[in-house]
N, C-alpha and C positions, 0 to 999 in steps of 0.2 A: 561406735559401740553396737549399733544395729547390725552393721556388716559382720562384726565379730560374732555376735549372737547367732546370726543366721548361718554362718560358717560352722559354728559349733554344733548346731542342730543338724546340719547336713552331714557332718562327719559322724555324729552319733547314730544317725539313721543308717548310714552305710555300714557302720561298725556292727550294728545289731544283726545285719544280714551276712557279715563276713564269714562266720563259721559255717553257716548253712550253705554258702556258695563256694566253700573251699578256698577262700582267699588267704587264710592264715597258714603259716609254716613255721617250723622250728629250725633254727640254725644253731650251730654249736661252735664255741670258741675253745680251743685247747687249753688245758692247764698242764704244765710240765714240771717235772722235778728240777729244782734249781741247779743242782750239782751235776746233772747228767743230760738234761734235755729230754728225758724219757717221758712219754705221754702217760699221765696218771689220772686224767679226768677231763671233763669238758663242762662248760656252762651252757645251758640251754637258753636261747634268746628268741623271743617271738618276733616274727616279721609279718607285715601286712602288705600285700600287693593288690590294689583295687583297680579295676578297669577304668574307673572314672578319675581317681586321684593319683594313680600310679603307685610307686613305692612310698608308703607312709612311714616316717621314722617313729620309733617307739615313744620318743619324747613328745610327740604330737598326740598319740592316741591313748597311751597308758594312763596319763592323768585323767582323761575324759572317761576311760573305762572305770577307774577308781571312783570317780564322782557319781557316775550313773549306776554303779552296781554291776556293770557288765564284766568287771574283773573276776567275778565269781565263775561264770561259765568259761571265760577265757582261761583263767588260771587252772581250772579242772582239765580243760582240753590240753593245755601245755603239759601238765603233769602226766596225763595218760599217754599222749603222743610221744613224749620223751622216753617214758619207760618202754613203750612198744618199740621205739626205734632201737634202743639199746639191746632189746631181746631179738629183734630182727637181725641186727649186726651179729649177735652171738651165734644165731642159727646159721649165718653165712660165714662163720670163721673169723670174725673180727671182734675182739673183746675190748670194750671200753671199761676200765676198772671202776670208774665212778662218774656219775653225772650230777650236776648241780642245777637246781631250779629255784628261782626267786619267789618268795611269798609276800603277799601284801597283808596289811592289817585286816582288810575286809575278809580275806579268806580265813585267817586264824580266828576271827570273831564268830564264824559260823559254828554253831553247836555240833553240826554233823561233819565237820572237817576231817577229823581223825577217821571216822567211819568211811568217808568217801576215799580217803587215802588208802585205807586197808583194802577197800574194794579194788582200787587200781592195782595195788601190789598183787592181789590174788588173781585178777584178770590177766595181767601181763606175765606173771611168774618171776618178776625181777626180785633179787634178794634185797631186803631192806638196806643192807650195808652199802649197796652200790648206789643208793640215792642220797644225795645231800641237799638239804633245804637251807637256803640263804635268807636270813632275816636282817633287818636293820635295827639299830638301837631304838628308833622311833616306833617300830612295830612292837618291840618288846614292851616299851613304855605305854603303848596305846591299847594293849590287849589285857583285859581283866584276868587276873590269875594266870599270867603268861608262864610263870615258872612251872606250874602244875602241868600245863599243856605241853610245854617243851620237854619236860621230864617224861611225859607219856610217849612222845615221839621218840625220845632217846631209848626208852625201854623196848620199843618195837624193833630197834636196831638201826634207825635212820640217823645219819650224821647231820650235825647242825653247824652252820657257820654264821658268824656275825659280820655282816657286810658293811662296807663304807666305814670301817672302824676309825674313830678319831675325828669324824666330821660332825658328829652330833654332840649331845651333852652326856658324855660317858660318866657313868657312876661306877667306880671301882668296887663299891660294896655290892652292887647288883652283878657286876661281871664275875666275881668269884663264886656267885651262887648259880649262874646260868649253866645248864648242862650242854654247853657248846664245846666243840673240839677244835674249831678253827676261827682265826681272826683274819679278815681281809683288809689289807692296807689299801686305802683309797688311792686312785690314780693321781689325785691332786698333790699328794706327797711325793709319789714316784717321779712325777714330772720335774720336781726340783732337784733331783739327784745330779750332782756335778755343777750346779749353779746356785743352789740355795742351801746354805748351811743349816738354816732353821728346819727345813724339810728333812734333811739328813738326820738331824738331832731327834726329830719326832719319830722317824723310822727306827732309829737305834733304841729309843725309849720303848716303843711298841714291842720290839724284839726282846728286850730285857724283861718286860712285863709278861710276854708270852712264855718265855722260858721259865719264869717263876711260877706261872699258873699251869704249865704243861700244855699249852695250846700250840697247834700247828699254825703257821702263818702263810697266807697266800697274798702275793702282791699283784694288784691290777694295773693295767695301763703300761706294762713294760714294753718299751719300743726300741731301746738301744742296748748294745752290748755293754756300755758303761753302766747303765742302770742294772742290768742283769748281774754283772760282776759285783757291784756294790751290795746288792741284796743277798747274793750267795755268800759273800764274805761276812755279812752280818748274821747269817744263819737262817735266812728265809727258806722255807721248805719248797714252796711252789710258786711258779710265775705264770701270769696270764697277760696277754697283750699282743700287739701286732708283730713284735719281734718273733714270736713263735706261731703266729697265725691269726688271721681275722676270723670272725664267725662265718662259717660256711654251711651250705645246704648239706644234708647227710651224705649224699653220694659223693660230693666233692671232698668232704671231710674224710670219709673212709679211704678214698683213692689217695689223698695226700699222705695219710699216715701209714698206709700199706706200702707206699713207695719209699718211705723213709726207714722202713724196717731193715 
């Protein structure tokens, strides 16, 4: 226990200096149209490369950032850097239609969150419709008056997606009132395609629900052609996963998709 506690303190200390020392970067994973494979967006994913620790996986430092409150400056940096990157690409002749950024409950709880977001939009010049914010069911349930806040974001023109759908305690009465446009099917269900009838049944149910409520659906963790074909046949709109590309640094992402044009 003492060793774990000391390691936690060490990582937190290094994490506090990571932004200042330029150790953080944003990588992007493509989101493609299911029926054509056309690039329609990307999800921004933070990466940390520390001289002492090496490449630190998000699963190791994001929970610590949440717990310590460091997720606030980290989250703001990711939002700003992602929007800047999209606009740098645009200036260079490469247009990414939309980019997704994950939000934590700590960020949405901040009373100045919307003002901070508006400032980033103004600074970077990105159109609000090109930014999609991804939230989980637990975030919606954990934020006081979440519906009012999300509705305010939607009125600005920002798209909203419900991430990891089906893994939490979904309330359909809440779902019909949320101003979201997308549901993201969790990778844990996608993995079962072709080998687990229960997972396939869940995906079909999510698709039927989405059609009824007029939501788009994005499937995460798509790694095989069989999974892609199943999802496309069920009417899934977008696919994300290793089949169409891992998360890449901006220069590599741009080069890959320009080469595929």
